[in-house]
gemmi code that builds the backbone of each chain (N, CA, C; Angstrom):
import gemmi

chains = {
    "A": [
        ("UNK", (30.187, 21.690, -12.440), (29.945, 20.587, -11.524), (28.450, 20.361, -11.327)),
        ("UNK", (27.706, 21.447, -11.175), (26.280, 21.298, -10.920), (25.603, 20.599, -12.093)),
        ("UNK", (26.213, 20.752, -13.262), (25.612, 20.116, -14.439), (25.811, 18.600, -14.419)),
        ("UNK", (27.063, 18.183, -14.135), (27.340, 16.756, -14.193), (26.881, 16.016, -12.946)),
        ("UNK", (26.852, 16.695, -11.800), (26.397, 16.046, -10.574), (24.953, 16.461, -10.286)),
        ("UNK", (24.193, 16.675, -11.333), (22.864, 17.228, -11.124), (21.968, 16.281, -10.310)),
        ("UNK", (21.049, 16.920, -9.609), (20.124, 16.161, -8.779), (18.920, 15.729, -9.594)),
        ("UNK", (18.254, 14.714, -9.087), (17.009, 14.293, -9.692), (17.145, 13.646, -11.049)),
        ("UNK", (18.393, 13.306, -11.434), (18.605, 12.684, -12.734), (18.571, 11.173, -12.652)),
        ("UNK", (18.768, 10.530, -13.783), (18.863, 9.083, -13.825), (20.181, 8.642, -13.192)),
        ("UNK", (20.184, 7.441, -12.590), (21.429, 6.941, -11.987), (22.466, 6.590, -13.051)),
        ("UNK", (22.050, 6.559, -14.340), (23.007, 6.185, -15.384), (23.526, 7.385, -16.163)),
        ("UNK", (23.107, 8.606, -15.808), (23.539, 9.783, -16.557), (24.737, 10.456, -15.899)),
        ("UNK", (25.495, 11.201, -16.674), (26.633, 11.961, -16.147), (27.647, 11.059, -15.471)),
        ("UNK", (28.047, 11.437, -14.229), (29.002, 10.635, -13.465), (28.528, 9.183, -13.357)),
        ("UNK", (27.200, 9.002, -13.335), (26.628, 7.653, -13.245), (27.080, 6.755, -14.372)),
        ("UNK", (27.332, 7.335, -15.535), (27.794, 6.565, -16.676), (29.151, 5.910, -16.365)),
        ("UNK", (30.032, 6.697, -15.770), (31.347, 6.159, -15.398), (31.202, 5.117, -14.288)),
        ("UNK", (30.271, 5.382, -13.365), (30.040, 4.445, -12.260), (29.519, 3.108, -12.790)),
        ("UNK", (28.584, 3.184, -13.735), (28.052, 1.957, -14.346), (29.186, 1.198, -15.043)),
        ("UNK", (30.103, 1.945, -15.682), (31.234, 1.303, -16.354), (32.096, 0.537, -15.352)),
        ("UNK", (32.352, 1.143, -14.186), (33.156, 0.466, -13.155), (32.418, -0.783, -12.662)),
        ("UNK", (31.120, -0.644, -12.441), (30.333, -1.804, -12.001), (30.355, -2.903, -13.051)),
        ("UNK", (30.281, -2.514, -14.330), (30.310, -3.499, -15.406), (31.625, -4.274, -15.391)),
        ("UNK", (32.723, -3.556, -15.133), (34.037, -4.210, -15.072), (34.058, -5.245, -13.946)),
        ("UNK", (33.509, -4.855, -12.780), (33.511, -5.796, -11.658), (32.532, -6.939, -11.862)),
        ("UNK", (31.421, -6.659, -12.536), (30.479, -7.732, -12.864), (31.183, -8.759, -13.735)),
        ("UNK", (31.916, -8.262, -14.719), (32.660, -9.141, -15.626), (33.760, -9.896, -14.876)),
        ("UNK", (34.540, -9.159, -14.082), (35.679, -9.767, -13.382), (35.221, -10.846, -12.409)),
        ("UNK", (34.213, -10.518, -11.593), (33.768, -11.467, -10.574), (33.084, -12.680, -11.204)),
        ("UNK", (32.265, -12.460, -12.231), (31.561, -13.587, -12.876), (32.544, -14.488, -13.604)),
        ("UNK", (33.443, -13.867, -14.365), (34.400, -14.656, -15.133), (35.276, -15.475, -14.196)),
        ("UNK", (35.712, -14.841, -13.101), (36.544, -15.545, -12.132), (35.795, -16.742, -11.552)),
        ("UNK", (34.520, -16.528, -11.215), (33.766, -17.592, -10.576), (33.472, -18.731, -11.556)),
        ("UNK", (33.174, -18.392, -12.814), (32.924, -19.443, -13.802), (34.174, -20.287, -13.994)),
        ("UNK", (35.323, -19.595, -14.085), (36.595, -20.304, -14.232), (36.874, -21.190, -13.022)),
        ("UNK", (36.683, -20.633, -11.816), (36.974, -21.394, -10.593), (36.065, -22.607, -10.469)),
        ("UNK", (34.764, -22.410, -10.742), (33.812, -23.512, -10.599), (34.048, -24.579, -11.666)),
        ("UNK", (34.426, -24.150, -12.865), (34.631, -25.104, -13.947), (35.939, -25.879, -13.767)),
        ("UNK", (36.990, -25.174, -13.307), (38.312, -25.788, -13.296), (38.650, -26.516, -11.997)),
        ("UNK", (38.142, -26.008, -10.878), (38.607, -26.569, -9.607), (37.594, -26.357, -8.490)),
        ("UNK", (36.339, -26.748, -8.741), (35.246, -26.474, -7.802), (35.484, -27.058, -6.404)),
        ("UNK", (36.127, -28.219, -6.317), (36.233, -28.884, -5.022), (37.359, -28.330, -4.146)),
        ("UNK", (38.237, -27.512, -4.716), (39.369, -26.987, -3.942), (38.933, -26.094, -2.783)),
        ("UNK", (38.029, -25.198, -3.063), (37.609, -24.233, -2.054), (36.147, -23.855, -2.277)),
        ("UNK", (35.238, -24.772, -1.941), (33.816, -24.540, -2.258), (33.258, -23.248, -1.689)),
        ("UNK", (33.644, -22.893, -0.460), (33.089, -21.674, 0.155), (33.508, -20.441, -0.635)),
        ("UNK", (34.800, -20.366, -0.932), (35.314, -19.204, -1.662), (34.698, -19.100, -3.056)),
        ("UNK", (34.541, -20.244, -3.726), (34.036, -20.221, -5.106), (32.557, -19.913, -5.165)),
        ("UNK", (31.802, -20.437, -4.188), (30.381, -20.105, -4.110), (30.231, -18.605, -3.874)),
        ("UNK", (31.081, -18.091, -3.008), (31.051, -16.661, -2.711), (31.393, -15.824, -3.946)),
        ("UNK", (32.379, -16.280, -4.706), (32.722, -15.594, -5.953), (31.519, -15.525, -6.878)),
        ("UNK", (30.777, -16.641, -6.956), (29.602, -16.693, -7.823), (28.540, -15.708, -7.337)),
        ("UNK", (28.308, -15.694, -6.014), (27.324, -14.771, -5.436), (27.737, -13.322, -5.719)),
        ("UNK", (29.030, -13.023, -5.499), (29.530, -11.670, -5.743), (29.324, -11.282, -7.202)),
        ("UNK", (29.610, -12.230, -8.103), (29.434, -11.978, -9.531), (28.002, -11.605, -9.854)),
        ("UNK", (27.052, -12.384, -9.311), (25.638, -12.127, -9.579), (25.219, -10.775, -9.015)),
        ("UNK", (25.698, -10.464, -7.797), (25.356, -9.183, -7.166), (25.842, -8.011, -8.019)),
        ("UNK", (27.066, -8.109, -8.532), (27.594, -7.028, -9.375), (26.811, -6.905, -10.681)),
        ("UNK", (26.444, -8.046, -11.258), (25.676, -8.000, -12.509), (24.333, -7.298, -12.280)),
        ("UNK", (23.644, -7.675, -11.201), (22.335, -7.079, -10.915), (22.477, -5.597, -10.566)),
        ("UNK", (23.522, -5.250, -9.794), (23.748, -3.849, -9.433), (24.027, -3.009, -10.684)),
        ("UNK", (24.822, -3.554, -11.605), (25.123, -2.848, -12.858), (23.837, -2.588, -13.637)),
        ("UNK", (23.007, -3.648, -13.742), (21.731, -3.543, -14.449), (20.834, -2.492, -13.784)),
        ("UNK", (20.772, -2.524, -12.445), (19.900, -1.600, -11.714), (20.343, -0.148, -11.918)),
        ("UNK", (21.663, 0.091, -11.830), (22.173, 1.460, -12.007), (21.978, 1.928, -13.448)),
        ("UNK", (22.184, 1.021, -14.399), (22.086, 1.394, -15.809), (20.659, 1.707, -16.209)),
        ("UNK", (19.680, 1.086, -15.526), (18.283, 1.278, -15.913), (17.510, 2.113, -14.897)),
        ("UNK", (18.261, 2.747, -13.954), (17.640, 3.663, -13.007), (16.633, 2.979, -12.079)),
        ("UNK", (16.887, 1.714, -11.713), (16.020, 1.013, -10.755), (16.617, 1.191, -9.361)),
        ("UNK", (16.153, 2.226, -8.661), (16.786, 2.629, -7.407), (16.665, 1.611, -6.289)),
        ("UNK", (15.452, 1.048, -6.137), (15.248, 0.078, -5.051), (16.198, -1.092, -5.193)),
        ("UNK", (16.242, -1.636, -6.399), (17.119, -2.779, -6.685), (18.581, -2.381, -6.514)),
        ("UNK", (18.917, -1.169, -6.942), (20.298, -0.700, -6.819), (20.710, -0.626, -5.355)),
        ("UNK", (19.863, -0.036, -4.520), (20.187, 0.092, -3.088), (20.301, -1.288, -2.450)),
        ("UNK", (19.394, -2.201, -2.804), (19.420, -3.551, -2.228), (20.710, -4.279, -2.594)),
        ("UNK", (21.091, -4.250, -3.875), (22.277, -4.996, -4.306), (23.561, -4.327, -3.822)),
        ("UNK", (23.591, -2.991, -3.845), (24.795, -2.298, -3.377), (24.941, -2.480, -1.867)),
        ("UNK", (23.792, -2.482, -1.153), (23.819, -2.734, 0.289), (24.366, -4.126, 0.582)),
        ("UNK", (23.913, -5.125, -0.190), (24.397, -6.491, -0.044), (25.902, -6.547, -0.305)),
        ("UNK", (26.315, -5.787, -1.315), (27.731, -5.733, -1.688), (28.560, -5.152, -0.530)),
        ("UNK", (28.023, -4.101, 0.114), (28.720, -3.465, 1.240), (28.873, -4.451, 2.391)),
        ("UNK", (27.755, -5.140, 2.733), (27.787, -6.147, 3.791), (28.761, -7.261, 3.413)),
        ("UNK", (28.731, -7.656, 2.150), (29.600, -8.732, 1.668), (31.068, -8.396, 1.803)),
        ("UNK", (31.461, -7.219, 1.332), (32.888, -6.880, 1.345), (33.389, -6.686, 2.779)),
        ("UNK", (32.532, -6.109, 3.648), (32.927, -5.929, 5.046), (32.962, -7.271, 5.775)),
        ("UNK", (31.910, -8.080, 5.565), (31.819, -9.378, 6.238), (32.946, -10.309, 5.835)),
        ("UNK", (33.152, -10.452, 4.533), (34.197, -11.344, 4.033), (35.579, -10.793, 4.399)),
        ("UNK", (35.719, -9.480, 4.374), (36.981, -8.853, 4.768), (37.358, -9.230, 6.183)),
        ("UNK", (36.386, -9.135, 7.111), (36.629, -9.502, 8.510), (36.915, -11.006, 8.618)),
        ("UNK", (36.104, -11.819, 7.938), (36.278, -13.275, 8.016), (37.645, -13.726, 7.514)),
        ("UNK", (38.138, -13.094, 6.427), (39.444, -13.512, 5.907), (40.559, -13.138, 6.877)),
        ("UNK", (40.341, -12.078, 7.665), (41.338, -11.706, 8.667), (41.288, -12.659, 9.858)),
        ("UNK", (40.042, -12.989, 10.270), (39.850, -13.820, 11.469), (40.196, -15.280, 11.203)),
        ("UNK", (39.689, -15.815, 10.074), (39.837, -17.244, 9.796), (40.219, -17.465, 8.339)),
        ("UNK", (41.499, -17.378, 8.042), (41.991, -17.535, 6.678), (41.723, -18.914, 6.096)),
        ("UNK", (41.543, -19.918, 6.979), (41.306, -21.294, 6.534), (40.005, -21.413, 5.749)),
        ("UNK", (39.061, -20.556, 6.067), (37.739, -20.615, 5.435), (37.837, -20.292, 3.945)),
        ("UNK", (38.825, -19.451, 3.575), (38.975, -19.031, 2.186), (40.380, -19.334, 1.666)),
        ("UNK", (40.645, -20.603, 1.348), (41.980, -20.952, 0.862), (42.319, -20.313, -0.480)),
        ("UNK", (41.312, -19.940, -1.248), (41.575, -19.241, -2.505), (40.844, -17.899, -2.462)),
        ("UNK", (41.366, -16.927, -3.186), (40.865, -15.561, -3.064), (39.530, -15.348, -3.780)),
        ("UNK", (38.754, -14.391, -3.295), (37.566, -13.895, -3.978), (37.734, -12.385, -4.123)),
        ("UNK", (36.814, -11.753, -4.849), (36.906, -10.290, -4.984), (36.853, -9.585, -3.649)),
        ("UNK", (36.148, -10.210, -2.666), (35.938, -9.510, -1.401), (36.956, -9.881, -0.326)),
        ("UNK", (37.873, -10.807, -0.609), (38.875, -11.197, 0.386), (39.737, -10.006, 0.789)),
        ("UNK", (40.073, -9.940, 2.087), (40.909, -8.858, 2.624), (40.402, -7.476, 2.191)),
        ("UNK", (39.081, -7.307, 2.268), (38.434, -6.034, 1.894), (38.745, -5.615, 0.452)),
        ("UNK", (38.927, -6.606, -0.425), (39.155, -6.283, -1.837), (40.560, -5.809, -2.150)),
        ("UNK", (41.540, -6.177, -1.307), (42.918, -5.721, -1.497), (43.482, -6.148, -2.855)),
        ("UNK", (43.062, -7.333, -3.336), (43.554, -7.835, -4.619), (43.090, -6.992, -5.796)),
        ("UNK", (42.094, -6.172, -5.558), (41.560, -5.309, -6.618), (41.731, -3.843, -6.229)),
        ("UNK", (42.839, -3.543, -5.557), (43.145, -2.162, -5.185), (42.125, -1.530, -4.251)),
        ("UNK", (41.452, -2.336, -3.433), (40.430, -1.876, -2.481), (39.244, -1.193, -3.163)),
        ("UNK", (39.168, -1.292, -4.491), (38.017, -0.704, -5.192), (36.702, -1.346, -4.714)),
        ("UNK", (36.661, -2.687, -4.493), (35.413, -3.289, -4.014), (34.940, -2.721, -2.678)),
        ("UNK", (35.875, -2.200, -1.866), (35.500, -1.613, -0.575), (34.915, -0.218, -0.761)),
        ("UNK", (35.485, 0.552, -1.678), (35.072, 1.942, -1.887), (33.788, 2.023, -2.719)),
        ("UNK", (33.668, 1.108, -3.678), (32.571, 1.147, -4.652), (31.160, 1.199, -4.041)),
        ("UNK", (30.832, 0.349, -3.040), (29.470, 0.431, -2.493), (29.152, 1.778, -1.853)),
        ("UNK", (30.147, 2.403, -1.213), (29.905, 3.720, -0.609), (29.608, 4.748, -1.703)),
        ("UNK", (30.405, 4.714, -2.766), (30.189, 5.633, -3.885), (28.824, 5.364, -4.523)),
        ("UNK", (28.498, 4.079, -4.676), (27.227, 3.690, -5.295), (26.032, 4.200, -4.506)),
        ("UNK", (26.061, 3.990, -3.193), (24.944, 4.428, -2.353), (24.844, 5.948, -2.339)),
        ("UNK", (26.019, 6.612, -2.274), (26.030, 8.076, -2.311), (25.388, 8.567, -3.611)),
        ("UNK", (25.725, 7.911, -4.717), (25.238, 8.349, -6.018), (23.725, 8.166, -6.150)),
        ("UNK", (23.208, 7.036, -5.683), (21.761, 6.799, -5.752), (21.030, 7.878, -4.928)),
        ("UNK", (21.588, 8.187, -3.747), (20.996, 9.200, -2.876), (21.066, 10.577, -3.525)),
        ("UNK", (22.243, 10.851, -4.073), (22.508, 12.146, -4.696), (21.539, 12.425, -5.857)),
        ("UNK", (21.322, 11.430, -6.705), (20.475, 11.642, -7.884), (18.994, 11.661, -7.532)),
        ("UNK", (18.636, 11.237, -6.300), (17.214, 11.160, -5.972), (16.662, 12.473, -5.442)),
        ("UNK", (17.572, 13.381, -5.045), (17.092, 14.670, -4.523), (16.447, 15.502, -5.623)),
        ("UNK", (15.314, 16.066, -5.315), (14.572, 16.817, -6.326), (15.178, 18.193, -6.562)),
    ],
    "B": [
        ("UNK", (55.314, -14.908, -25.850), (55.022, -13.489, -25.621), (56.104, -12.908, -24.733)),
        ("UNK", (56.753, -11.869, -25.203), (57.803, -11.334, -24.343), (57.343, -10.117, -23.543)),
        ("UNK", (58.052, -9.914, -22.449), (57.639, -8.898, -21.486), (57.570, -7.486, -22.053)),
        ("UNK", (58.595, -7.046, -22.827), (58.541, -5.653, -23.317), (57.272, -5.343, -24.102)),
        ("UNK", (56.779, -6.307, -24.891), (55.559, -6.085, -25.671), (54.379, -5.816, -24.744)),
        ("UNK", (54.225, -6.669, -23.726), (53.115, -6.501, -22.784), (53.236, -5.179, -22.031)),
        ("UNK", (54.473, -4.840, -21.622), (54.656, -3.574, -20.903), (54.378, -2.379, -21.810)),
        ("UNK", (54.740, -2.491, -23.091), (54.484, -1.399, -24.039), (52.984, -1.169, -24.192)),
        ("UNK", (52.212, -2.262, -24.323), (50.758, -2.128, -24.456), (50.165, -1.541, -23.182)),
        ("UNK", (50.653, -1.993, -22.027), (50.186, -1.449, -20.742), (50.469, 0.050, -20.664)),
        ("UNK", (51.701, 0.427, -21.053), (52.084, 1.842, -21.011), (51.184, 2.664, -21.930)),
        ("UNK", (50.899, 2.122, -23.112), (50.029, 2.834, -24.048), (48.635, 3.034, -23.444)),
        ("UNK", (48.111, 1.965, -22.810), (46.783, 2.060, -22.190), (46.781, 3.124, -21.085)),
        ("UNK", (47.877, 3.209, -20.331), (47.963, 4.205, -19.258), (48.030, 5.620, -19.828)),
        ("UNK", (48.778, 5.782, -20.926), (48.839, 7.091, -21.580), (47.447, 7.482, -22.093)),
        ("UNK", (46.748, 6.494, -22.674), (45.380, 6.747, -23.145), (44.480, 7.146, -21.977)),
        ("UNK", (44.675, 6.509, -20.819), (43.891, 6.855, -19.622), (44.175, 8.291, -19.199)),
        ("UNK", (45.459, 8.687, -19.266), (45.828, 10.064, -18.918), (45.192, 11.061, -19.880)),
        ("UNK", (45.218, 10.705, -21.166), (44.631, 11.568, -22.193), (43.133, 11.745, -21.936)),
        ("UNK", (42.469, 10.635, -21.624), (41.038, 10.702, -21.306), (40.815, 11.482, -20.013)),
        ("UNK", (41.728, 11.293, -19.048), (41.638, 12.021, -17.783), (41.792, 13.520, -17.976)),
        ("UNK", (42.633, 13.866, -18.928), (42.824, 15.285, -19.262), (41.534, 15.856, -19.845)),
        ("UNK", (40.856, 15.087, -20.683), (39.535, 15.480, -21.200), (38.563, 15.718, -20.039)),
        ("UNK", (38.580, 14.765, -19.114), (37.675, 14.831, -17.965), (37.936, 16.105, -17.159)),
        ("UNK", (39.224, 16.376, -16.937), (39.646, 17.545, -16.165), (39.175, 18.839, -16.824)),
        ("UNK", (39.267, 18.885, -18.159), (38.869, 20.080, -18.896), (37.370, 20.111, -19.183)),
        ("UNK", (36.664, 19.158, -18.585), (35.210, 19.037, -18.782), (34.863, 18.840, -20.249)),
        ("UNK", (35.752, 18.159, -20.991), (35.505, 17.905, -22.410), (34.846, 16.537, -22.592)),
        ("UNK", (33.857, 16.461, -23.468), (33.233, 15.163, -23.751), (34.132, 14.322, -24.657)),
        ("UNK", (33.666, 13.141, -24.989), (34.394, 12.236, -25.877), (34.722, 12.952, -27.184)),
        ("UNK", (35.996, 12.854, -27.630), (36.434, 13.613, -28.807), (36.928, 12.683, -29.918)),
        ("UNK", (37.162, 13.272, -31.089), (37.757, 12.507, -32.194), (39.124, 11.968, -31.799)),
        ("UNK", (39.916, 12.805, -31.106), (41.240, 12.390, -30.662), (41.166, 11.130, -29.809)),
        ("UNK", (40.224, 11.109, -28.860), (40.053, 9.927, -28.007), (39.668, 8.713, -28.832)),
        ("UNK", (38.821, 8.949, -29.826), (38.391, 7.841, -30.694), (39.598, 7.173, -31.344)),
        ("UNK", (40.523, 7.994, -31.887), (41.695, 7.423, -32.562), (42.615, 6.714, -31.568)),
        ("UNK", (42.836, 7.348, -30.419), (43.723, 6.757, -29.410), (43.189, 5.385, -28.955)),
        ("UNK", (41.872, 5.326, -28.717), (41.274, 4.073, -28.257), (41.286, 3.032, -29.381)),
        ("UNK", (41.068, 3.478, -30.624), (41.089, 2.557, -31.771), (42.463, 1.919, -31.941)),
        ("UNK", (43.517, 2.736, -31.773), (44.883, 2.202, -31.895), (45.125, 1.145, -30.814)),
        ("UNK", (44.605, 1.392, -29.615), (44.760, 0.400, -28.542), (44.097, -0.918, -28.945)),
        ("UNK", (42.920, -0.814, -29.569), (42.228, -2.034, -30.013), (43.102, -2.821, -30.994)),
        ("UNK", (43.741, -2.087, -31.927), (44.629, -2.752, -32.893), (45.796, -3.432, -32.169)),
        ("UNK", (46.363, -2.740, -31.178), (47.455, -3.323, -30.402), (47.001, -4.598, -29.696)),
        ("UNK", (45.773, -4.573, -29.163), (45.270, -5.727, -28.421), (44.996, -6.909, -29.355)),
        ("UNK", (44.539, -6.602, -30.576), (44.336, -7.665, -31.570), (45.687, -8.310, -31.893)),
        ("UNK", (46.708, -7.451, -32.079), (48.055, -7.957, -32.345), (48.552, -8.809, -31.174)),
        ("UNK", (48.234, -8.375, -29.968), (48.657, -9.108, -28.763), (47.984, -10.482, -28.706)),
        ("UNK", (46.697, -10.524, -29.064), (45.978, -11.811, -29.069), (46.595, -12.765, -30.092)),
        ("UNK", (46.880, -12.241, -31.298), (47.436, -13.090, -32.354), (48.826, -13.582, -31.960)),
        ("UNK", (49.692, -12.649, -31.529), (51.056, -13.057, -31.162), (51.048, -13.954, -29.932)),
        ("UNK", (50.129, -13.666, -28.995), (50.010, -14.497, -27.795), (49.590, -15.916, -28.135)),
        ("UNK", (48.642, -16.045, -29.075), (48.171, -17.370, -29.483), (49.291, -18.170, -30.140)),
        ("UNK", (50.066, -17.488, -31.004), (51.185, -18.158, -31.677), (52.224, -18.594, -30.639)),
        ("UNK", (52.532, -17.673, -29.712), (53.527, -17.975, -28.675), (53.067, -19.140, -27.799)),
        ("UNK", (51.748, -19.176, -27.521), (51.201, -20.256, -26.690), (51.385, -21.606, -27.374)),
        ("UNK", (51.203, -21.601, -28.705), (51.360, -22.833, -29.465), (52.794, -23.336, -29.489)),
        ("UNK", (53.728, -22.415, -29.374), (55.136, -22.796, -29.517), (55.825, -23.117, -28.194)),
        ("UNK", (55.288, -22.563, -27.114), (56.033, -22.653, -25.861), (55.973, -24.042, -25.234)),
        ("UNK", (57.002, -24.373, -24.470), (57.027, -25.621, -23.708), (56.631, -25.360, -22.259)),
        ("UNK", (56.462, -24.079, -21.934), (56.201, -23.734, -20.546), (54.788, -24.134, -20.143)),
        ("UNK", (54.592, -24.254, -18.841), (53.300, -24.672, -18.313), (52.412, -23.441, -18.107)),
        ("UNK", (51.749, -23.037, -19.206), (50.876, -21.870, -19.144), (49.429, -22.350, -19.163)),
        ("UNK", (48.582, -21.729, -18.316), (47.159, -22.050, -18.329), (46.537, -21.405, -19.577)),
        ("UNK", (46.488, -22.187, -20.662), (46.090, -21.660, -21.967), (44.705, -21.069, -22.019)),
        ("UNK", (43.729, -21.746, -21.406), (42.344, -21.272, -21.442), (42.235, -19.905, -20.773)),
        ("UNK", (42.848, -19.797, -19.596), (42.817, -18.540, -18.854), (43.515, -17.426, -19.646)),
        ("UNK", (44.670, -17.775, -20.205), (45.484, -16.828, -20.977), (44.702, -16.256, -22.156)),
        ("UNK", (44.116, -17.138, -22.961), (43.381, -16.690, -24.148), (42.093, -15.958, -23.756)),
        ("UNK", (41.400, -16.426, -22.714), (40.149, -15.760, -22.345), (40.419, -14.340, -21.828)),
        ("UNK", (41.549, -14.144, -21.146), (41.917, -12.783, -20.732), (42.180, -11.907, -21.958)),
        ("UNK", (42.932, -12.460, -22.924), (43.257, -11.683, -24.123), (42.000, -11.316, -24.906)),
        ("UNK", (41.049, -12.263, -25.000), (39.801, -11.993, -25.720), (38.986, -10.935, -24.977)),
        ("UNK", (38.980, -11.024, -23.647), (38.234, -10.044, -22.847), (38.737, -8.618, -23.090)),
        ("UNK", (40.074, -8.467, -23.187), (40.616, -7.122, -23.403), (40.091, -6.518, -24.708)),
        ("UNK", (39.833, -7.367, -25.712), (39.360, -6.881, -27.019), (37.986, -6.230, -26.936)),
        ("UNK", (37.168, -6.677, -25.987), (35.787, -6.192, -25.890), (35.738, -4.768, -25.333)),
        ("UNK", (36.722, -4.434, -24.489), (36.628, -3.198, -23.709), (36.735, -1.905, -24.538)),
        ("UNK", (37.745, -1.756, -25.435), (37.810, -0.484, -26.183), (36.555, -0.163, -27.008)),
        ("UNK", (35.973, -1.129, -27.764), (34.737, -0.793, -28.483), (33.604, -0.389, -27.545)),
        ("UNK", (33.497, -1.079, -26.403), (32.459, -0.727, -25.423), (32.681, 0.691, -24.910)),
        ("UNK", (33.967, 1.040, -24.671), (34.294, 2.383, -24.184), (33.891, 3.447, -25.204)),
        ("UNK", (34.134, 3.155, -26.487), (33.790, 4.119, -27.540), (32.272, 4.302, -27.620)),
        ("UNK", (31.544, 3.178, -27.643), (30.089, 3.251, -27.746), (29.495, 4.041, -26.582)),
        ("UNK", (29.964, 3.725, -25.381), (29.439, 4.386, -24.187), (29.915, 5.824, -24.080)),
        ("UNK", (31.176, 6.038, -24.469), (31.740, 7.386, -24.403), (31.005, 8.339, -25.331)),
        ("UNK", (30.666, 7.869, -26.518), (29.953, 8.698, -27.488), (28.525, 8.968, -27.017)),
        ("UNK", (27.917, 7.958, -26.381), (26.518, 8.087, -25.968), (26.330, 9.131, -24.863)),
        ("UNK", (27.360, 9.290, -23.991), (27.262, 10.258, -22.897), (27.813, 11.596, -23.361)),
        ("UNK", (26.955, 12.628, -23.387), (27.373, 13.908, -23.960), (28.181, 14.767, -22.996)),
        ("UNK", (28.162, 14.454, -21.716), (28.897, 15.280, -20.747), (30.355, 14.833, -20.668)),
        ("UNK", (31.122, 15.463, -19.772), (32.520, 15.095, -19.559), (32.664, 13.635, -19.143)),
        ("UNK", (31.617, 13.043, -18.606), (31.728, 11.677, -18.105), (31.794, 10.649, -19.217)),
        ("UNK", (31.534, 11.094, -20.466), (31.832, 10.237, -21.606), (33.322, 9.924, -21.629)),
        ("UNK", (34.134, 10.936, -21.290), (35.582, 10.742, -21.161), (35.895, 9.923, -19.914)),
        ("UNK", (35.068, 10.097, -18.867), (35.253, 9.342, -17.623), (35.155, 7.844, -17.863)),
        ("UNK", (34.206, 7.449, -18.717), (34.050, 6.039, -19.075), (35.339, 5.520, -19.720)),
        ("UNK", (35.944, 6.352, -20.565), (37.182, 5.937, -21.252), (38.326, 5.774, -20.247)),
        ("UNK", (38.391, 6.664, -19.247), (39.410, 6.528, -18.197), (39.293, 5.150, -17.537)),
        ("UNK", (38.064, 4.820, -17.139), (37.816, 3.523, -16.484), (38.240, 2.374, -17.401)),
        ("UNK", (37.844, 2.457, -18.670), (38.132, 1.378, -19.618), (39.633, 1.209, -19.844)),
        ("UNK", (40.348, 2.324, -19.987), (41.787, 2.244, -20.266), (42.554, 1.673, -19.068)),
        ("UNK", (42.165, 2.080, -17.862), (42.807, 1.533, -16.660), (42.533, 0.034, -16.560)),
        ("UNK", (41.302, -0.364, -16.922), (40.948, -1.783, -16.883), (41.813, -2.583, -17.850)),
        ("UNK", (41.986, -2.059, -19.059), (42.828, -2.744, -20.041), (44.255, -2.878, -19.519)),
        ("UNK", (44.785, -1.797, -18.915), (46.147, -1.833, -18.378), (46.294, -2.946, -17.340)),
        ("UNK", (45.320, -3.033, -16.426), (45.364, -4.070, -15.382), (45.277, -5.464, -16.007)),
        ("UNK", (44.373, -5.615, -16.984), (44.189, -6.923, -17.619), (45.458, -7.386, -18.337)),
        ("UNK", (46.139, -6.452, -19.018), (47.352, -6.846, -19.754), (48.457, -7.263, -18.780)),
        ("UNK", (48.551, -6.564, -17.646), (49.528, -6.975, -16.621), (49.193, -8.382, -16.118)),
        ("UNK", (47.901, -8.650, -15.944), (47.475, -9.989, -15.501), (47.780, -11.045, -16.562)),
        ("UNK", (47.587, -10.678, -17.843), (47.899, -11.604, -18.934), (49.374, -11.995, -18.864)),
        ("UNK", (50.225, -11.002, -18.630), (51.658, -11.273, -18.512), (51.932, -12.186, -17.319)),
        ("UNK", (51.198, -11.936, -16.208), (51.341, -12.775, -15.022), (50.970, -14.225, -15.299)),
        ("UNK", (49.878, -14.415, -16.057), (49.425, -15.769, -16.405), (50.478, -16.438, -17.282)),
        ("UNK", (51.025, -15.664, -18.209), (52.075, -16.193, -19.096), (53.289, -16.663, -18.293)),
        ("UNK", (53.621, -15.898, -17.266), (54.778, -16.249, -16.441), (54.437, -17.282, -15.369)),
        ("UNK", (53.149, -17.658, -15.315), (52.742, -18.690, -14.353), (52.562, -18.182, -12.940)),
        ("UNK", (52.264, -16.884, -12.812), (52.154, -16.298, -11.476), (50.808, -16.586, -10.806)),
        ("UNK", (49.766, -16.807, -11.612), (48.436, -16.996, -11.003), (47.913, -18.409, -11.229)),
        ("UNK", (48.653, -19.399, -10.808), (48.150, -20.770, -10.972), (47.749, -21.331, -9.634)),
    ],
}
model = gemmi.Model(1)
for chain_id, residues in chains.items():
    chain = gemmi.Chain(chain_id)
    for i, (resn, *xyz) in enumerate(residues, 1):
        res = gemmi.Residue()
        res.name, res.seqid = resn, gemmi.SeqId(i, " ")
        for name, pos in zip(("N", "CA", "C"), xyz):
            atom = gemmi.Atom()
            atom.name, atom.element = name, gemmi.Element(name[0])
            atom.pos, atom.b_iso = gemmi.Position(*pos), 0.0
            res.add_atom(atom)
        chain.add_residue(res)
    model.add_chain(chain)
structure = gemmi.Structure()
structure.add_model(model)
structure.setup_entities()
């Protein structure tokens, strides 16, 4: 365990490699969904689709930051992701009218097995974990 | 595209995920065995894309064709990416990447079936 969870390593090494893979999947899923939504039916739910696009970009940047060991950028994007999933999760519960169509962050990411809710915590833990000397 | 085919591919992807998970558990890095298992999945997915495209051309049902084909094409990208990344990481997490990839393929194929049945319109 000490070998794979080693401290002071790159955010993309060891367990980080698997984490980057998960982020890559969500970057792909959120971006592809948003491109499809904006291209096919942009006027149906502008708030939800704009949010999908923002989420897609955040995941892409977070994936890039983790893969290239850019800690500041990683913390900023993962932090935004955490605020996003919590904020949108609460909003979809309070006012469902605002989001007539789903996004990755709706209902705290329930449509994606709550992985979007867990992922930012794991991401922040990992950046912190690898930074210890 | 019939349901048993999609479920068979999903089941295979899940078995591949378990196999990779077993590697992870034993702290084993990416192996030759994993390479073959993942390669076979790629062949299955290519077959699924071809048969899916033919079925799409023949069906009278109201299927969102663009979404259907783009999902099928996306699944094709994942196994090669898993192999490249799995080989590059020398620790057990090379197998971890494969676990993630195989689970992703399983979810995507279930979604492809959903699109075929008109569940996500």
